[in-house]
C-alpha atoms as one frame of an Amber mdcrd trajectory, in Angstrom:
protein
 -11.164 -46.308 -37.760  -8.523 -44.016 -39.217 -11.305 -41.742 -40.543 -12.773
 -41.430 -37.058  -9.362 -40.638 -35.596  -8.812 -37.957 -38.210 -12.074 -36.254
 -37.240 -10.628 -34.953 -33.965  -7.829 -32.687 -35.288 -10.073 -31.501 -38.145
 -12.761 -30.487 -35.685 -10.255 -28.728 -33.453  -8.784 -26.768 -36.376 -12.258
 -25.688 -37.429 -13.027 -24.533 -33.930  -9.821 -22.553 -33.677 -10.494 -20.751
 -36.947 -14.076 -19.842 -35.961 -13.296 -18.334 -32.585 -12.213 -14.928 -33.908
 -15.605 -14.254 -35.541 -17.482 -15.124 -32.355 -15.099 -12.992 -30.298 -15.727
 -10.076 -32.644 -19.451 -10.427 -32.013 -18.874 -10.413 -28.260 -16.658  -7.333
 -28.577 -19.359  -5.544 -30.557 -21.824  -6.406 -27.812 -19.468  -4.907 -25.218
 -19.049  -1.744 -27.294 -22.824  -1.363 -27.594 -23.319  -1.765 -23.845 -20.554
   0.728 -23.120 -22.032   3.211 -25.597 -25.506   2.928 -24.065 -24.249   3.531
 -20.542 -21.974   6.331 -21.740 -25.078   8.069 -23.088 -27.115   7.438 -19.940
 -24.523   7.889 -17.187 -22.281  10.985 -17.059 -18.695   9.952 -16.376 -19.198
   6.300 -17.242 -16.250   6.375 -19.647 -13.956   8.250 -17.282 -10.642   6.453
 -16.784 -11.286   5.937 -13.081 -14.598   4.200 -13.725 -13.203   2.043 -16.542
 -10.417   0.835 -14.251 -13.031   0.199 -11.589 -14.998  -1.978 -14.033 -11.894
  -4.011 -14.834 -11.104  -4.426 -11.150 -14.654  -5.473 -10.336 -14.574  -7.946
 -13.226 -11.242  -9.513 -12.264 -12.590 -12.077  -9.795 -15.300 -13.327 -12.133
 -12.858 -13.362 -15.047 -10.391 -15.491 -13.080 -13.067 -18.009 -12.120 -14.568
 -17.973 -15.616 -11.245 -18.824 -17.289 -11.084 -22.094 -15.384 -14.789 -22.703
 -15.983 -14.272 -22.210 -19.715 -11.672 -24.963 -19.877 -13.980 -27.309 -17.988
 -16.920 -26.454 -20.253 -14.796 -26.962 -23.370 -13.929 -30.452 -22.107 -17.629
 -31.266 -21.849 -17.999 -30.709 -18.096 -19.224 -28.140 -15.619 -17.891 -27.021
 -12.235 -20.514 -25.825  -9.779 -18.110 -26.047  -6.844 -15.823 -23.108  -7.677
 -17.330 -20.835  -5.000 -16.904 -23.284  -2.106 -13.470 -24.246  -3.464 -12.526
 -20.568  -3.253 -13.911 -20.418   0.296 -11.816 -23.355   1.513  -8.689 -21.939
  -0.093  -9.380 -18.492   1.338  -9.949 -19.511   4.958  -6.948 -21.854   4.972
  -4.662 -19.253   3.412  -5.896 -16.523   5.749  -5.507 -18.768   8.797  -1.913
 -19.566   7.843  -1.110 -15.906   7.243  -2.588 -14.847  10.584  -0.427 -17.394
  12.399   2.712 -15.928  10.813   3.324 -18.355   7.958   5.319 -16.642   5.156
   3.195 -15.338   2.294   4.692 -17.626  -0.408   4.059 -20.724   1.712   0.497
 -19.679   2.487  -0.151 -18.938  -1.187   1.140 -22.345  -2.265  -0.972 -24.030
   0.401  -4.097 -22.205  -0.759  -3.441 -23.009  -4.407  -2.751 -26.603  -3.424
  -6.131 -26.858  -1.701  -7.794 -25.478  -4.822  -5.941 -27.989  -6.987  -6.923
 -30.843  -4.651 -10.602 -29.866  -4.757 -10.401 -29.818  -8.548  -8.602 -33.159
  -8.539 -11.402 -34.751  -6.513 -13.958 -33.443  -8.989 -11.917 -34.644 -11.948
 -11.334 -38.145 -10.562 -15.031 -38.610  -9.779 -15.944 -37.521 -13.299 -13.160
 -39.232 -15.256 -12.630 -42.476 -13.359 -15.809 -43.094 -11.359 -17.917 -42.048
 -14.330 -20.323 -39.727 -12.540 -22.009 -36.838 -14.321 -20.120 -33.533 -13.874
 -23.280 -31.702 -12.811 -24.009 -34.237 -10.057 -20.387 -34.468  -8.909 -19.841
 -30.741  -8.563 -23.303 -30.194  -7.083 -22.309 -32.649  -4.362 -18.869 -31.157
  -3.809 -20.416 -27.672  -3.768 -22.183 -28.583  -0.518 -19.280 -30.669   0.794
 -16.604 -28.018   0.296 -18.831 -25.298   1.716 -19.515 -27.419   4.785 -15.794
 -28.060   5.293 -15.084 -24.322   5.167 -17.838 -23.633   7.714 -16.734 -26.449
  10.006 -13.071 -25.389   9.831 -13.865 -21.817  10.861 -16.853 -22.518  13.065
 -18.796 -20.244  10.737 -16.657 -17.231  11.685 -14.508 -15.064   9.386 -10.729
 -15.216   9.610  -9.633 -11.652  10.364  -6.311  -9.815  10.345  -4.806 -10.765
   6.984  -1.345  -9.096   6.898  -0.896  -5.936   4.872   1.898  -7.497   2.824
  -0.527 -10.023   1.393  -3.191  -7.388   0.840  -0.785  -5.161  -1.054   0.158
  -8.045  -3.322  -3.415  -8.442  -4.584  -4.926  -5.049  -3.842  -2.095  -2.727
  -4.858  -1.450  -1.232  -8.270   1.303  -0.681 -10.811   1.247   2.646 -12.672
  -2.398   3.038 -11.739  -3.411  -0.424 -12.957  -4.758  -2.656 -10.156  -2.652
  -5.721  -9.438  -5.750  -7.899  -9.713  -6.241  -6.784 -13.329  -2.591  -7.505
 -14.132  -2.790 -10.943 -12.507  -5.905 -11.899 -14.456  -4.375 -10.603 -17.698
  -1.355 -12.868 -17.163  -3.619 -15.821 -16.330  -5.733 -15.138 -19.417  -2.658
 -15.086 -21.648  -1.443 -18.352 -20.123  -4.874 -19.930 -20.656  -4.918 -18.699
 -24.258  -1.507 -20.235 -24.899  -2.639 -23.477 -23.256  -5.756 -23.689 -25.401
  -4.288 -22.469 -28.689  -0.666 -23.606 -28.683  -0.389 -26.834 -26.696  -1.580
 -30.428 -27.097  -3.641 -30.041 -23.910  -5.735 -27.405 -25.643  -6.324 -29.698
 -28.592  -7.245 -32.512 -26.223  -9.751 -30.339 -24.346 -11.492 -29.332 -27.571
 -11.416 -32.876 -28.910 -12.791 -34.519 -25.766 -15.578 -31.998 -25.442 -16.409
 -32.152 -29.142 -16.392 -35.917 -29.653 -15.209 -38.132 -26.826 -15.589 -41.349
 -28.797 -13.469 -40.098 -31.676 -10.924 -38.763 -29.179 -10.651 -42.201 -27.575
 -10.039 -43.822 -30.965  -7.432 -41.160 -31.757  -5.556 -41.985 -28.556  -6.341
 -38.810 -26.620  -5.806 -39.297 -22.826  -9.432 -38.547 -21.971  -9.306 -39.059
 -18.195  -6.117 -37.017 -17.767  -7.540 -34.243 -19.962 -10.710 -33.950 -17.893
  -8.809 -34.017 -14.605  -6.438 -31.310 -15.873  -9.392 -29.026 -16.644 -10.878
 -29.463 -13.159  -7.528 -28.982 -11.425  -6.955 -25.718 -13.312 -10.464 -24.612
 -12.396  -9.748 -25.288  -8.724  -6.439 -23.424  -8.813  -8.027 -20.376 -10.447
 -10.866 -20.432  -7.905  -8.240 -20.257  -5.165  -6.461 -17.417  -6.955  -9.737
 -15.493  -7.255 -10.265 -15.883  -3.509  -6.848 -14.299  -2.897  -7.954 -11.236
  -4.861 -11.046 -10.885  -2.699  -9.368 -11.363   0.667  -6.681  -8.944  -0.495
  -9.410  -6.330  -0.806 -11.273  -7.209   2.381  -8.411  -8.166   4.684 -10.474
 -11.144   5.883 -11.720 -14.508   4.640 -15.236 -15.779   5.239 -16.451 -19.382
   4.898 -19.449 -18.125   2.896 -17.139 -16.451   0.383 -17.839 -17.232  -3.256
 -21.601 -17.657  -3.043 -23.029 -17.985  -6.585 -19.630 -17.382  -8.195 -20.274
 -20.424 -10.339 -23.289 -18.779 -11.981 -21.383 -15.615 -12.876 -18.515 -17.700
 -14.263 -20.827 -19.822 -16.404 -22.536 -16.649 -17.597 -19.227 -15.044 -18.630
 -18.151 -18.186 -20.474 -21.521 -18.525 -22.200 -21.612 -14.868 -23.238 -18.091
 -15.326 -24.599 -19.168 -18.158 -26.867 -18.555 -21.322 -24.830 -21.047 -24.063
 -25.653 -22.428 -25.972 -22.677 -22.494 -28.996 -24.992 -18.687 -28.951 -24.903
 -16.033 -28.690 -27.593 -16.298 -24.936 -28.037 -15.055 -21.920 -26.126 -12.800
 -18.893 -26.230 -10.449 -17.356 -23.705 -10.785 -13.917 -25.297 -14.550 -14.316
 -25.407 -14.689 -15.269 -21.741 -12.720 -12.183 -20.710 -15.031 -10.022 -22.818
 -18.024 -11.773 -21.266 -16.787 -11.031 -17.757 -16.223  -7.380 -18.678 -19.721
  -7.185 -20.196 -21.213  -8.385 -16.916 -19.013  -6.014 -14.925 -19.835  -3.034
 -17.145 -23.537  -3.772 -17.037 -23.614  -4.017 -13.256 -21.466  -0.930 -12.865
 -23.684   1.089 -15.178 -26.908  -0.079 -13.567 -25.490   0.667 -10.110 -24.539
   4.186 -11.165 -28.109   4.587 -12.431 -29.384   3.471  -9.001 -31.147   0.447
 -10.499 -32.143  -2.058  -7.822 -30.173  -5.303  -7.574 -32.967  -7.622  -8.675
 -33.257  -5.755 -11.970 -29.551  -6.332 -12.425 -30.188 -10.068 -12.035 -32.939
  -9.801 -14.649 -30.581  -8.067 -17.077 -27.916 -10.739 -16.502 -30.405 -13.505
 -17.182 -31.600 -11.883 -20.396 -28.031 -11.442 -21.641 -27.313 -15.129 -21.007
 -30.457 -16.183 -22.875 -29.553 -13.993 -25.840 -26.024 -15.448 -25.862 -27.425
 -18.999 -25.843 -29.803 -18.200 -28.712 -26.922 -16.749 -30.715 -24.853 -19.878
 -30.010 -27.709 -22.124 -31.108 -28.289 -20.089 -34.278 -24.606 -20.192 -35.246
 -23.843 -23.766 -34.144 -22.163 -25.733 -36.864 -21.215 -22.636 -38.860 -17.746
 -21.208 -39.463
C-alpha cells in the first residue's frame, strides 16, 4: 500500500519536469505559424496587429485556463459558454439598474462559481461522468440565461465597467493584462501549491491518490469552481467590448478552450497539462484566425485549419505519451 501511495508524488514530479519540453514544442509551433503569416501577409508582425492578436485571444485564454485545470483532474467542462452567458446577463442587469461595479462583479463571479460547484458536486459526489454532467448543464444554463432575459440582450452597460475591461495601460489592453495575471495565478496554483499536486495526482491515477489520502472530491470540485469563475471573468471581457450581454453569448467557447488546452499539451486522459502551453495554444489559435482573416480566407476554412491543428496536437501527445 505504501508503494501505491508513493506513486502519486513521483508521477507528479515527473509531469512537472516534462512540461518545459512540451511547452518548447508548442512555442516552436507558434513561431512557425507567425513566420508563415509574416511571409504571406504584409504587416502581420506590426505591433498593432500583434496586440490585436493578444486581445482577440484573451477570452479564449481565460476560458482555457480553467478548462486546463479541469482536464488535468480527469474531467471536462462543456458548460463554460452557458456559464459565461448566465454570469454576463446577471452582471449586466445589475449594472444597468445602478448596482455598484464591484458588487455586480462579485455577483457575476459568484454565479460562475455556483455553476462550477453544481458541476463538481454532480461529478464528485453523485458519480456521474463529467461529459454527461456538463453536457446536461450546458443546455440547462443556456436555458436559464434565455428564460431570465426573455431571449433579449441586456443593453446599456455603464462606461465605467466597459473601461475596466476594454481600456488599456501604456497601450496594452486591460483584457491582456487581466489574463496574464490569471495565468500567473494558475501557474502558481498548479506548480507551487498542494492543490496543483492533487489535480495532477487525481487525473493521473485516482486510485493511487485515494490510497495516498488526496481529497479527491474536493479537488475535482475546486477545478470546476475555478473553471466557472474564469468563464464569468471571460464574459466580463466580452461585454466590456460590446457594452451589452446576450443570453446566447459564449456559443462554442468550450470547443475553443479544449482546443487551446490540447494544443498546449493537456491530455484528455487527465493527469497532464500546462498553463504556459495553454496560453501558447490560445495565441496559436488567435494568430491563425487573424492571419487567415487578413488573407480573406472564408470562415469554414478557418474551422478546417483549427481541426487539423487539434488532430496534429493529439497525435503528438499520443506519440510522446509516457516519455520525459
